[in-house]
Biopython code that builds the backbone (N, CA, C, O; Angstrom):
import numpy as np
from Bio.PDB.StructureBuilder import StructureBuilder

atoms = [
    (1, "MET", "N", (6.258, -10.154, -15.447)),
    (1, "MET", "CA", (6.600, -10.331, -14.048)),
    (1, "MET", "C", (5.315, -10.410, -13.236)),
    (1, "MET", "O", (4.461, -9.529, -13.339)),
    (2, "SER", "N", (5.175, -11.437, -12.448)),
    (2, "SER", "CA", (3.960, -11.586, -11.662)),
    (2, "SER", "C", (4.049, -10.763, -10.381)),
    (2, "SER", "O", (5.129, -10.354, -9.954)),
    (3, "LYS", "N", (2.894, -10.534, -9.785)),
    (3, "LYS", "CA", (2.843, -9.747, -8.553)),
    (3, "LYS", "C", (3.538, -10.462, -7.410)),
    (3, "LYS", "O", (4.126, -9.823, -6.538)),
    (4, "VAL", "N", (3.475, -11.784, -7.412)),
    (4, "VAL", "CA", (4.122, -12.549, -6.346)),
    (4, "VAL", "C", (5.632, -12.364, -6.399)),
    (4, "VAL", "O", (6.278, -12.236, -5.359)),
    (5, "SER", "N", (6.193, -12.350, -7.593)),
    (5, "SER", "CA", (7.644, -12.181, -7.691)),
    (5, "SER", "C", (8.071, -10.765, -7.295)),
    (5, "SER", "O", (9.163, -10.576, -6.760)),
    (6, "ILE", "N", (7.236, -9.794, -7.548)),
    (6, "ILE", "CA", (7.553, -8.424, -7.139)),
    (6, "ILE", "C", (7.571, -8.326, -5.619)),
    (6, "ILE", "O", (8.464, -7.705, -5.043)),
    (7, "VAL", "N", (6.587, -8.938, -4.974)),
    (7, "VAL", "CA", (6.522, -8.912, -3.510)),
    (7, "VAL", "C", (7.704, -9.664, -2.911)),
    (7, "VAL", "O", (8.325, -9.193, -1.958)),
    (8, "SER", "N", (8.016, -10.833, -3.467)),
    (8, "SER", "CA", (9.140, -11.603, -2.926)),
    (8, "SER", "C", (10.467, -10.883, -3.164)),
    (8, "SER", "O", (11.359, -10.937, -2.317)),
    (9, "GLU", "N", (10.605, -10.217, -4.298)),
    (9, "GLU", "CA", (11.826, -9.463, -4.561)),
    (9, "GLU", "C", (11.953, -8.279, -3.603)),
    (9, "GLU", "O", (13.054, -7.961, -3.154)),
    (10, "PHE", "N", (10.842, -7.630, -3.292)),
    (10, "PHE", "CA", (10.856, -6.518, -2.338)),
    (10, "PHE", "C", (11.240, -7.012, -0.945)),
    (10, "PHE", "O", (12.013, -6.358, -0.244)),
    (11, "MET", "N", (10.700, -8.169, -0.543)),
    (11, "MET", "CA", (11.042, -8.729, 0.768)),
    (11, "MET", "C", (12.525, -9.102, 0.831)),
    (11, "MET", "O", (13.179, -8.889, 1.852)),
    (12, "GLU", "N", (13.045, -9.651, -0.249)),
    (12, "GLU", "CA", (14.467, -9.993, -0.305)),
    (12, "GLU", "C", (15.324, -8.730, -0.213)),
    (12, "GLU", "O", (16.358, -8.730, 0.455)),
    (13, "PHE", "N", (14.901, -7.660, -0.876)),
    (13, "PHE", "CA", (15.609, -6.377, -0.792)),
    (13, "PHE", "C", (15.650, -5.884, 0.652)),
    (13, "PHE", "O", (16.687, -5.420, 1.127)),
    (14, "LEU", "N", (14.510, -5.987, 1.352)),
    (14, "LEU", "CA", (14.459, -5.526, 2.740)),
    (14, "LEU", "C", (15.386, -6.357, 3.630)),
    (14, "LEU", "O", (16.045, -5.813, 4.516)),
    (15, "LYS", "N", (15.439, -7.656, 3.402)),
    (15, "LYS", "CA", (16.309, -8.510, 4.216)),
    (15, "LYS", "C", (17.772, -8.223, 3.963)),
    (15, "LYS", "O", (18.557, -8.132, 4.907)),
    (16, "VAL", "N", (18.154, -8.079, 2.705)),
    (16, "VAL", "CA", (19.567, -7.885, 2.366)),
    (16, "VAL", "C", (20.044, -6.501, 2.784)),
    (16, "VAL", "O", (21.125, -6.359, 3.356)),
    (17, "ARG", "N", (19.251, -5.493, 2.504)),
    (17, "ARG", "CA", (19.665, -4.113, 2.772)),
    (17, "ARG", "C", (19.343, -3.632, 4.177)),
    (17, "ARG", "O", (19.736, -2.529, 4.556)),
    (18, "LYS", "N", (18.629, -4.446, 4.961)),
    (18, "LYS", "CA", (18.241, -4.094, 6.336)),
    (18, "LYS", "C", (17.411, -2.803, 6.380)),
    (18, "LYS", "O", (17.619, -1.942, 7.234)),
    (19, "LYS", "N", (16.481, -2.694, 5.450)),
    (19, "LYS", "CA", (15.629, -1.505, 5.360)),
    (19, "LYS", "C", (14.220, -1.817, 5.874)),
    (19, "LYS", "O", (13.228, -1.527, 5.205)),
    (20, "PHE", "N", (14.147, -2.408, 7.066)),
    (20, "PHE", "CA", (12.861, -2.809, 7.610)),
    (20, "PHE", "C", (11.962, -1.619, 7.960)),
    (20, "PHE", "O", (10.755, -1.791, 8.126)),
    (21, "TRP", "N", (12.522, -0.438, 8.071)),
    (21, "TRP", "CA", (11.721, 0.738, 8.373)),
    (21, "TRP", "C", (10.814, 1.115, 7.199)),
    (21, "TRP", "O", (9.892, 1.913, 7.369)),
    (22, "LEU", "N", (11.059, 0.556, 6.016)),
    (22, "LEU", "CA", (10.203, 0.830, 4.862)),
    (22, "LEU", "C", (8.857, 0.098, 4.944)),
    (22, "LEU", "O", (7.883, 0.521, 4.322)),
    (23, "MET", "N", (8.804, -0.984, 5.700)),
    (23, "MET", "CA", (7.586, -1.790, 5.763)),
    (23, "MET", "C", (6.364, -1.003, 6.243)),
    (23, "MET", "O", (5.319, -1.103, 5.601)),
    (24, "PRO", "N", (6.428, -0.233, 7.322)),
    (24, "PRO", "CA", (5.239, 0.529, 7.729)),
    (24, "PRO", "C", (4.799, 1.560, 6.691)),
    (24, "PRO", "O", (3.604, 1.801, 6.518)),
    (25, "ILE", "N", (5.756, 2.161, 6.009)),
    (25, "ILE", "CA", (5.425, 3.147, 4.986)),
    (25, "ILE", "C", (4.683, 2.482, 3.833)),
    (25, "ILE", "O", (3.662, 2.991, 3.372)),
    (26, "VAL", "N", (5.189, 1.360, 3.375)),
    (26, "VAL", "CA", (4.551, 0.633, 2.277)),
    (26, "VAL", "C", (3.182, 0.144, 2.697)),
    (26, "VAL", "O", (2.231, 0.224, 1.919)),
    (27, "PHE", "N", (3.064, -0.362, 3.915)),
    (27, "PHE", "CA", (1.782, -0.853, 4.415)),
    (27, "PHE", "C", (0.738, 0.257, 4.464)),
    (27, "PHE", "O", (-0.401, 0.050, 4.047)),
    (28, "ILE", "N", (1.106, 1.420, 4.962)),
    (28, "ILE", "CA", (0.167, 2.545, 5.055)),
    (28, "ILE", "C", (-0.246, 3.012, 3.659)),
    (28, "ILE", "O", (-1.419, 3.301, 3.426)),
    (29, "LEU", "N", (0.705, 3.086, 2.734)),
    (29, "LEU", "CA", (0.364, 3.487, 1.364)),
    (29, "LEU", "C", (-0.588, 2.486, 0.712)),
    (29, "LEU", "O", (-1.520, 2.887, 0.015)),
    (30, "LEU", "N", (-0.365, 1.196, 0.929)),
    (30, "LEU", "CA", (-1.261, 0.181, 0.378)),
    (30, "LEU", "C", (-2.651, 0.272, 0.992)),
    (30, "LEU", "O", (-3.648, 0.123, 0.286)),
    (31, "MET", "N", (-2.730, 0.513, 2.296)),
    (31, "MET", "CA", (-4.032, 0.620, 2.955)),
    (31, "MET", "C", (-4.795, 1.868, 2.477)),
    (31, "MET", "O", (-6.008, 1.810, 2.275)),
    (32, "LEU", "N", (-4.098, 2.975, 2.298)),
    (32, "LEU", "CA", (-4.756, 4.183, 1.789)),
    (32, "LEU", "C", (-5.251, 3.977, 0.364)),
    (32, "LEU", "O", (-6.350, 4.409, 0.020)),
    (33, "GLY", "N", (-4.452, 3.323, -0.459)),
    (33, "GLY", "CA", (-4.878, 3.020, -1.824)),
    (33, "GLY", "C", (-6.082, 2.105, -1.848)),
    (33, "GLY", "O", (-7.007, 2.312, -2.634)),
    (34, "LEU", "N", (-6.078, 1.091, -0.990)),
    (34, "LEU", "CA", (-7.213, 0.185, -0.898)),
    (34, "LEU", "C", (-8.463, 0.912, -0.419)),
    (34, "LEU", "O", (-9.557, 0.660, -0.924)),
    (35, "LEU", "N", (-8.311, 1.805, 0.545)),
    (35, "LEU", "CA", (-9.448, 2.585, 1.053)),
    (35, "LEU", "C", (-10.056, 3.440, -0.056)),
    (35, "LEU", "O", (-11.279, 3.528, -0.162)),
    (36, "ILE", "N", (-9.238, 4.060, -0.868)),
    (36, "ILE", "CA", (-9.732, 4.898, -1.961)),
    (36, "ILE", "C", (-10.439, 4.059, -3.013)),
    (36, "ILE", "O", (-11.486, 4.457, -3.522)),
    (37, "VAL", "N", (-9.880, 2.910, -3.340)),
    (37, "VAL", "CA", (-10.494, 2.045, -4.352)),
    (37, "VAL", "C", (-11.832, 1.502, -3.868)),
    (37, "VAL", "O", (-12.804, 1.481, -4.623)),
    (38, "VAL", "N", (-11.887, 1.062, -2.614)),
    (38, "VAL", "CA", (-13.107, 0.453, -2.083)),
    (38, "VAL", "C", (-14.222, 1.480, -1.944)),
    (38, "VAL", "O", (-15.382, 1.163, -2.207)),
    (39, "THR", "N", (-13.903, 2.679, -1.545)),
    (39, "THR", "CA", (-14.945, 3.679, -1.288)),
    (39, "THR", "C", (-15.206, 4.605, -2.470)),
    (39, "THR", "O", (-15.976, 5.556, -2.337)),
    (40, "SER", "N", (-14.599, 4.359, -3.600)),
    (40, "SER", "CA", (-14.748, 5.290, -4.723)),
    (40, "SER", "C", (-16.166, 5.303, -5.298)),
    (40, "SER", "O", (-16.589, 6.321, -5.846)),
    (41, "ASN", "N", (-16.897, 4.215, -5.188)),
    (41, "ASN", "CA", (-18.243, 4.156, -5.755)),
    (41, "ASN", "C", (-19.336, 4.143, -4.699)),
    (41, "ASN", "O", (-20.445, 3.682, -4.971)),
    (42, "THR", "N", (-19.055, 4.630, -3.522)),
    (42, "THR", "CA", (-20.055, 4.633, -2.461)),
    (42, "THR", "C", (-20.409, 6.064, -2.080)),
    (42, "THR", "O", (-19.843, 7.030, -2.594)),
    (43, "ALA", "N", (-21.352, 6.164, -1.174)),
    (43, "ALA", "CA", (-21.746, 7.483, -0.693)),
    (43, "ALA", "C", (-20.696, 8.081, 0.236)),
    (43, "ALA", "O", (-20.753, 9.271, 0.544)),
    (44, "LEU", "N", (-19.750, 7.281, 0.681)),
    (44, "LEU", "CA", (-18.691, 7.767, 1.566)),
    (44, "LEU", "C", (-17.573, 8.485, 0.824)),
    (44, "LEU", "O", (-16.743, 9.146, 1.449)),
    (45, "ALA", "N", (-17.540, 8.367, -0.494)),
    (45, "ALA", "CA", (-16.433, 8.928, -1.269)),
    (45, "ALA", "C", (-16.181, 10.414, -1.009)),
    (45, "ALA", "O", (-15.021, 10.793, -0.844)),
    (46, "PRO", "N", (-17.193, 11.269, -0.963)),
    (46, "PRO", "CA", (-16.897, 12.684, -0.702)),
    (46, "PRO", "C", (-16.257, 12.918, 0.669)),
    (46, "PRO", "O", (-15.451, 13.836, 0.824)),
    (47, "PHE", "N", (-16.602, 12.110, 1.648)),
    (47, "PHE", "CA", (-16.033, 12.283, 2.978)),
    (47, "PHE", "C", (-14.597, 11.775, 3.046)),
    (47, "PHE", "O", (-13.764, 12.363, 3.737)),
    (48, "ILE", "N", (-14.301, 10.689, 2.334)),
    (48, "ILE", "CA", (-12.943, 10.169, 2.312)),
    (48, "ILE", "C", (-12.026, 11.132, 1.578)),
    (48, "ILE", "O", (-10.923, 11.407, 2.052)),
    (49, "TYR", "N", (-12.448, 11.648, 0.443)),
    (49, "TYR", "CA", (-11.621, 12.568, -0.326)),
    (49, "TYR", "C", (-11.411, 13.894, 0.399)),
    (49, "TYR", "O", (-10.417, 14.581, 0.168)),
    (50, "ALA", "N", (-12.347, 14.250, 1.275)),
    (50, "ALA", "CA", (-12.189, 15.482, 2.049)),
    (50, "ALA", "C", (-11.040, 15.363, 3.051)),
    (50, "ALA", "O", (-10.471, 16.376, 3.457)),
    (51, "LEU", "N", (-10.697, 14.143, 3.453)),
    (51, "LEU", "CA", (-9.591, 13.943, 4.380)),
    (51, "LEU", "C", (-8.248, 14.261, 3.747)),
    (51, "LEU", "O", (-7.302, 14.626, 4.445)),
    (52, "PHE", "N", (-8.159, 14.127, 2.442)),
    (52, "PHE", "CA", (-6.896, 14.350, 1.756)),
    (52, "PHE", "C", (-6.866, 15.715, 1.125)),
    (52, "PHE", "O", (-5.873, 16.084, 0.498)),
]
sb = StructureBuilder()
sb.init_structure("model")
sb.init_model(0)
sb.init_chain("A")
sb.init_seg("    ")
for serial, (resi, resn, name, xyz) in enumerate(atoms, 1):
    if name == "N":
        sb.init_residue(resn, " ", resi, " ")
    sb.init_atom(name, np.array(xyz, "f"), 0.0, 1.0, " ", f" {name:<3s}", serial, name[0])
structure = sb.get_structure()
């Protein structure tokens, strides 16, 4: 299963089930994950991990 099909299936689920309130939650989780991945090998890592 490709990543594109997973995203499109999730969007279809949101449209059919009217669960649009899930979008901000998913967006924030993705941004936090991206922040951790991007800063994991920098000097900022100890400061980012201290936030959690």
